[in-house]
ZAMIVO-477789 format. One record per residue (C-alpha): x, y, z. Coordinates in Angstrom, 3 decimals, decimal comma. Example, Ala and Ser with C-alpha at 12.3 -4.5 7.8 and 13.67 -1.06 7.14 Angstrom:
# ZAMIVO-477789
<r <12,300 -4,500 7,800>>
<r <13,670 -1,060 7,140>>
END
This chain:
# ZAMIVO-477789
<r <-11,647 1,808 -21,211>>
<r <-13,350 -0,150 -18,438>>
<r <-11,359 -3,401 -18,537>>
<r <-7,637 -4,120 -18,725>>
<r <-6,523 -7,504 -20,068>>
<r <-3,122 -8,935 -19,199>>
<r <-1,496 -12,067 -20,601>>
<r <1,623 -13,454 -18,921>>
<r <3,955 -16,025 -20,480>>
<r <6,074 -18,074 -18,086>>
<r <8,626 -20,845 -18,449>>
<r <8,455 -23,724 -15,968>>
<r <11,182 -26,342 -15,622>>
<r <10,714 -29,757 -14,028>>
<r <8,407 -28,580 -11,274>>
<r <5,037 -29,075 -9,598>>
<r <2,148 -26,580 -9,608>>
<r <-0,647 -28,339 -7,724>>
<r <-0,078 -31,609 -5,908>>
<r <-2,741 -34,176 -6,758>>
<r <-1,311 -37,564 -7,720>>
<r <1,916 -35,680 -8,316>>
<r <0,598 -32,914 -10,571>>
<r <-2,849 -31,764 -11,694>>
<r <-3,523 -32,053 -15,393>>
<r <-6,245 -31,994 -18,017>>
<r <-6,462 -34,067 -21,179>>
<r <-6,297 -32,361 -24,576>>
<r <-8,446 -34,331 -27,014>>
<r <-7,070 -32,823 -30,212>>
<r <-3,435 -33,611 -29,467>>
<r <-4,052 -36,585 -27,120>>
<r <-1,778 -35,270 -24,396>>
<r <-1,946 -34,738 -20,655>>
<r <-1,389 -31,026 -19,966>>
<r <-0,266 -29,824 -16,520>>
<r <-1,885 -26,678 -15,145>>
<r <-2,122 -24,404 -12,150>>
<r <-5,711 -23,534 -11,221>>
<r <-7,012 -19,985 -11,367>>
<r <-7,580 -20,185 -7,613>>
<r <-3,911 -20,992 -7,027>>
<r <-2,783 -18,191 -9,346>>
<r <-5,128 -15,784 -7,534>>
<r <-3,791 -16,876 -4,150>>
<r <-0,207 -16,390 -5,348>>
<r <-1,037 -12,936 -6,734>>
<r <-2,826 -11,836 -3,549>>
<r <0,129 -13,034 -1,449>>
<r <2,471 -10,945 -3,615>>
<r <0,126 -7,950 -3,268>>
<r <0,052 -8,104 0,524>>
<r <3,838 -8,379 0,561>>
<r <4,190 -5,384 -1,782>>
<r <2,010 -3,080 0,351>>
<r <3,269 -4,568 3,635>>
<r <-0,193 -5,544 4,872>>
<r <-1,204 -8,733 6,605>>
<r <-3,932 -10,684 4,803>>
<r <-7,348 -10,379 6,404>>
<r <-8,258 -12,894 9,117>>
<r <-10,585 -15,763 8,267>>
<r <-13,375 -16,888 10,599>>
<r <-13,901 -20,624 11,046>>
<r <-17,132 -21,630 12,771>>
<r <-17,657 -25,155 14,095>>
<r <-20,402 -26,753 16,146>>
<r <-20,460 -29,365 18,870>>
<r <-22,739 -32,247 17,911>>
<r <-23,533 -35,556 19,586>>
<r <-22,720 -38,676 17,559>>
<r <-23,553 -42,062 19,105>>
<r <-23,605 -40,512 22,558>>
<r <-20,228 -38,765 22,129>>
<r <-19,642 -35,067 21,556>>
<r <-17,811 -34,260 18,337>>
<r <-16,773 -31,052 16,588>>
<r <-18,619 -30,574 13,312>>
<r <-17,142 -28,135 10,801>>
<r <-19,392 -25,249 9,757>>
<r <-19,068 -21,968 7,853>>
<r <-15,860 -20,296 6,760>>
<r <-15,856 -16,640 5,747>>
<r <-13,671 -13,563 5,511>>
<r <-14,013 -10,158 7,081>>
<r <-16,052 -8,651 4,209>>
<r <-14,032 -5,511 4,875>>
<r <-12,458 -3,713 1,862>>
<r <-9,888 -1,957 4,060>>
<r <-7,978 -5,214 3,610>>
<r <-6,491 -5,306 0,102>>
<r <-6,969 -9,053 -0,251>>
<r <-10,691 -8,574 0,413>>
<r <-11,149 -5,550 -1,861>>
<r <-9,391 -7,220 -4,807>>
<r <-10,174 -10,846 -3,974>>
<r <-13,871 -10,509 -3,184>>
<r <-15,825 -12,322 -0,476>>
<r <-18,846 -14,432 0,322>>
<r <-20,503 -14,692 3,739>>
<r <-23,616 -16,808 4,101>>
<r <-24,237 -17,332 7,801>>
<r <-26,268 -20,192 9,155>>
<r <-29,378 -19,189 11,076>>
<r <-29,100 -19,630 14,841>>
<r <-32,243 -20,566 16,692>>
<r <-33,727 -17,621 18,563>>
<r <-31,762 -14,996 16,616>>
<r <-32,385 -13,036 13,428>>
<r <-30,671 -14,538 10,381>>
<r <-27,935 -12,347 8,911>>
<r <-28,176 -11,365 5,265>>
<r <-25,747 -12,925 2,807>>
<r <-22,879 -10,605 1,884>>
<r <-21,228 -11,121 -1,480>>
<r <-18,662 -9,163 -3,477>>
<r <-17,437 -10,420 -6,814>>
<r <-13,724 -9,942 -7,308>>
<r <-12,824 -7,236 -9,850>>
<r <-9,980 -9,532 -10,960>>
<r <-10,951 -12,381 -13,285>>
<r <-8,044 -14,828 -13,331>>
<r <-7,561 -17,814 -15,603>>
<r <-5,709 -21,021 -14,898>>
<r <-2,048 -21,091 -15,874>>
<r <-2,041 -23,602 -18,703>>
<r <0,112 -24,552 -21,684>>
<r <0,670 -21,927 -24,376>>
<r <-0,001 -24,849 -26,727>>
<r <-0,514 -28,556 -25,981>>
<r <2,720 -29,340 -27,861>>
<r <4,733 -26,786 -25,870>>
<r <4,245 -28,254 -22,395>>
<r <4,192 -31,697 -20,910>>
<r <4,735 -33,987 -17,963>>
<r <7,453 -36,469 -17,081>>
<r <7,735 -39,077 -14,365>>
<r <10,419 -38,724 -11,714>>
<r <11,297 -41,448 -9,228>>
<r <12,730 -40,319 -5,911>>
<r <14,515 -41,763 -2,927>>
<r <15,080 -40,940 0,715>>
<r <18,656 -42,096 1,309>>
<r <20,456 -41,669 4,632>>
<r <22,618 -44,768 4,343>>
<r <25,875 -42,784 4,530>>
<r <25,154 -41,581 8,077>>
<r <26,533 -43,561 10,969>>
<r <24,269 -42,020 13,628>>
<r <20,897 -43,198 12,258>>
<r <18,468 -44,712 14,750>>
<r <16,825 -47,893 13,457>>
<r <13,815 -49,194 15,405>>
<r <12,050 -52,455 14,609>>
<r <9,204 -53,765 16,758>>
<r <7,844 -57,294 17,011>>
<r <4,188 -58,341 16,874>>
<r <3,650 -57,239 20,479>>
<r <5,245 -53,828 19,962>>
<r <8,504 -54,686 21,717>>
<r <11,637 -53,094 20,277>>
<r <14,189 -55,554 18,892>>
<r <17,831 -55,385 19,880>>
<r <20,563 -54,674 17,347>>
<r <21,552 -58,361 17,487>>
<r <17,996 -59,454 16,670>>
<r <17,873 -57,023 13,734>>
<r <21,169 -58,367 12,362>>
<r <19,780 -61,914 12,583>>
<r <16,662 -60,874 10,653>>
<r <18,776 -59,312 7,912>>
<r <21,023 -62,337 7,563>>
<r <20,883 -63,563 3,984>>
<r <18,838 -60,563 2,793>>
<r <20,141 -57,738 0,602>>
<r <18,086 -54,955 2,168>>
<r <18,726 -51,436 3,495>>
<r <16,799 -50,012 6,433>>
<r <18,005 -46,431 5,855>>
<r <17,165 -46,078 2,163>>
<r <13,561 -45,632 1,038>>
<r <12,305 -45,556 -2,543>>
<r <9,531 -43,069 -3,291>>
<r <6,738 -43,542 -5,807>>
<r <7,316 -41,898 -9,193>>
<r <5,606 -38,494 -9,494>>
<r <4,736 -36,215 -12,396>>
<r <6,736 -33,071 -13,124>>
<r <5,700 -30,201 -15,406>>
<r <7,882 -28,454 -17,989>>
<r <7,135 -26,002 -20,776>>
<r <5,677 -22,634 -21,732>>
<r <2,557 -21,527 -19,859>>
<r <0,190 -18,569 -20,085>>
<r <-2,215 -16,993 -17,627>>
<r <-4,752 -14,236 -18,309>>
<r <-6,151 -11,549 -16,005>>
<r <-9,043 -9,160 -16,659>>
<r <-9,324 -6,142 -14,353>>
<r <-12,773 -4,501 -14,140>>
<r <-11,856 -0,898 -13,348>>
<r <-15,465 0,002 -12,556>>
<r <-15,385 -2,239 -9,470>>
<r <-11,679 -2,233 -8,658>>
<r <-11,883 0,424 -5,917>>
<r <-15,673 0,703 -5,668>>
<r <-17,844 -1,267 -3,259>>
<r <-21,583 -1,283 -3,866>>
<r <-23,941 -0,170 -1,078>>
<r <-27,090 -1,611 -2,652>>
<r <-29,341 -2,657 0,250>>
<r <-31,139 -5,253 -1,910>>
<r <-27,928 -7,140 -2,787>>
<r <-25,604 -6,101 0,038>>
<r <-21,854 -6,382 -0,229>>
<r <-21,177 -5,047 3,275>>
<r <-22,874 -4,729 6,632>>
<r <-24,199 -1,352 7,745>>
<r <-21,472 -1,107 10,394>>
<r <-18,757 -1,614 7,766>>
<r <-20,335 1,048 5,535>>
<r <-20,308 3,578 8,390>>
<r <-16,722 2,647 9,208>>
<r <-15,601 3,266 5,617>>
<r <-17,338 6,649 5,513>>
<r <-15,579 7,682 8,715>>
<r <-12,239 6,678 7,129>>
<r <-12,719 8,913 4,104>>
<r <-14,274 6,549 1,552>>
<r <-16,155 8,630 -1,013>>
<r <-19,866 8,246 -1,770>>
<r <-20,314 7,915 -5,516>>
<r <-22,200 5,999 -8,191>>
<r <-21,248 3,658 -11,031>>
<r <-23,184 1,485 -13,481>>
<r <-23,915 -0,974 -10,663>>
<r <-25,525 1,677 -8,450>>
<r <-24,505 3,691 -5,424>>
<r <-21,097 2,812 -4,046>>
<r <-18,216 3,829 -1,829>>
<r <-14,873 4,573 -3,500>>
<r <-11,519 4,151 -1,766>>
<r <-9,799 7,493 -0,994>>
<r <-7,137 8,701 -3,419>>
<r <-4,115 8,166 -1,172>>
<r <-5,103 4,534 -0,598>>
<r <-5,731 4,018 -4,327>>
<r <-2,303 5,344 -5,218>>
<r <-0,575 3,048 -2,733>>
<r <-2,540 -0,063 -3,641>>
<r <-2,281 0,537 -7,412>>
<r <1,506 0,318 -7,081>>
<r <1,189 -2,862 -5,039>>
<r <-1,313 -4,432 -7,455>>
<r <0,841 -3,634 -10,497>>
<r <3,894 -5,134 -8,822>>
<r <1,950 -8,253 -7,806>>
<r <0,644 -8,785 -11,348>>
<r <4,185 -8,590 -12,692>>
<r <5,983 -10,532 -9,944>>
<r <3,540 -13,238 -8,804>>
<r <4,863 -16,761 -8,675>>
<r <3,559 -20,144 -7,626>>
<r <4,678 -20,417 -4,016>>
<r <3,632 -24,009 -3,339>>
<r <6,518 -25,670 -5,217>>
<r <7,954 -28,599 -3,329>>
<r <11,509 -27,877 -2,205>>
<r <13,058 -30,497 -4,472>>
<r <11,097 -29,325 -7,520>>
<r <11,567 -25,554 -7,233>>
<r <11,429 -23,565 -10,474>>
<r <11,843 -19,814 -10,872>>
<r <8,941 -19,867 -13,350>>
<r <10,480 -16,753 -14,828>>
<r <8,337 -14,428 -16,932>>
<r <9,224 -14,342 -20,634>>
<r <6,691 -11,773 -21,798>>
<r <3,673 -9,726 -20,702>>
<r <1,024 -8,181 -22,935>>
<r <-1,442 -5,490 -21,841>>
<r <-4,490 -4,293 -23,782>>
<r <-8,127 -3,236 -23,492>>
<r <-9,056 -5,695 -26,269>>
<r <-9,540 -9,338 -25,258>>
<r <-9,200 -10,641 -28,832>>
<r <-5,929 -8,833 -29,433>>
<r <-4,438 -9,947 -26,130>>
<r <-5,003 -13,570 -27,130>>
<r <-3,113 -13,044 -30,384>>
<r <-0,198 -11,159 -28,881>>
<r <1,278 -14,270 -27,241>>
<r <0,288 -17,415 -29,094>>
<r <1,549 -20,516 -30,885>>
<r <1,320 -21,782 -34,460>>
<r <1,576 -25,311 -35,812>>
<r <4,688 -25,957 -37,858>>
<r <4,027 -26,213 -41,596>>
<r <6,682 -28,925 -41,925>>
<r <5,694 -31,045 -38,945>>
<r <2,165 -31,129 -37,530>>
<r <3,576 -32,572 -34,294>>
<r <5,455 -29,351 -33,570>>
<r <4,263 -25,867 -32,594>>
<r <6,187 -22,616 -32,628>>
<r <5,657 -20,019 -29,874>>
<r <5,038 -16,492 -31,149>>
<r <5,261 -13,106 -29,454>>
<r <3,695 -10,535 -31,769>>
<r <5,323 -7,181 -31,136>>
<r <3,438 -5,264 -33,836>>
<r <-0,214 -5,516 -32,800>>
<r <-1,906 -2,135 -32,522>>
<r <-3,625 -1,578 -29,219>>
<r <-1,355 -4,032 -27,377>>
<r <1,712 -3,207 -25,329>>
<r <4,060 -6,177 -25,113>>
<r <7,084 -6,387 -22,842>>
<r <9,689 -9,108 -23,490>>
<r <12,418 -10,181 -21,067>>
<r <15,958 -11,180 -22,019>>
<r <15,469 -14,887 -21,315>>
<r <12,598 -15,080 -23,830>>
<r <15,170 -15,108 -26,627>>
<r <16,262 -18,557 -25,532>>
<r <12,895 -20,087 -26,441>>
<r <11,189 -17,748 -28,922>>
<r <12,285 -15,898 -32,066>>
<r <12,032 -12,264 -31,010>>
<r <13,950 -9,012 -31,380>>
<r <12,304 -6,826 -28,763>>
<r <13,638 -8,261 -25,513>>
<r <15,025 -5,759 -22,971>>
<r <16,641 -6,022 -19,551>>
<r <14,039 -3,733 -17,961>>
<r <10,937 -5,185 -19,635>>
<r <9,165 -6,033 -16,387>>
<r <9,894 -2,610 -14,899>>
<r <8,380 -0,970 -17,976>>
<r <5,368 -3,284 -17,792>>
<r <4,819 -2,333 -14,159>>
<r <5,061 1,386 -14,972>>
<r <2,580 0,947 -17,837>>
<r <0,094 -0,834 -15,576>>
<r <0,372 1,865 -12,925>>
<r <-0,343 4,500 -15,584>>
<r <-3,427 2,657 -16,854>>
<r <-4,789 1,938 -13,373>>
<r <-4,194 5,519 -12,230>>
<r <-5,799 7,064 -15,314>>
<r <-9,322 5,776 -14,606>>
<r <-11,774 8,201 -12,958>>
<r <-12,971 6,027 -10,085>>
<r <-14,874 8,814 -8,322>>
<r <-16,906 10,083 -11,309>>
<r <-17,845 7,010 -13,311>>
<r <-21,403 8,140 -14,116>>
<r <-21,492 11,466 -15,917>>
END
């Protein structure tokens, strides 16, 4: 087994994933519906944040390079490259991957591009079925009219502040509040959503040291060797493998992050627990897709029924108590997520990272 597939089913209630005109969405042509989603990049960011919290490690620093340029005789700051540390001793770099393509500086030797593909392939969080998720409009208001200590400032055309008497005169004959604001209606997402993750075990703790397609600088390679990283080889070539004690610690953190991740960019007034209803784990991509799915109703083609298949061979499915409120199932348990985490740790720990090529 070289790849682990994980499907997570979550329930979202009247919330926002990504803010773009209220909520990002795509259009489903078959069912003619707008479907809210959370991008794979946002899911990855949320998972990496949970990972760093689990192992108590600060995320790696990011380098922002800007240049001073002259525009119409004035000096301005022009944004340039942005790149990470390209150092796998940071968990967010090892699991998240990196890309560093430096701009050539006149008079100096151009640095080679460093690139590591993340061993975690992460899908967007999207509807389990187009008929099982949707969007609604919500109008909002900013109302402080009940407070007597509000400060109301109105300025005239010249920027001079009006007195309270002048403001009262302006409001005479008008039914208007100066301490109540109406907000534009925004979209909110509700429904059942799934997200998939594929973990490439061959690259999870292995960093290639191929000089033709470098992933790290020579100084970083020497640093890793001095810190106990093991020289080995996998199907991608010669590599360095993280030492066992680090693997054991980070496997626990990664398993916990995969189980516990949540969208952390909810607006305060639209917070949703986005609780997990079920998690399936398998080494078969086709089976993982069938373990948590939906089926059109035979009586009404405008309805779909969510299904959690607990009997698929080669798939381990873990169902939480709250799933019973939305899906017909008999296998829900109070410790489902704990068991899922233990199962992931067992699978991740069972791979021979140091001796991949026999």
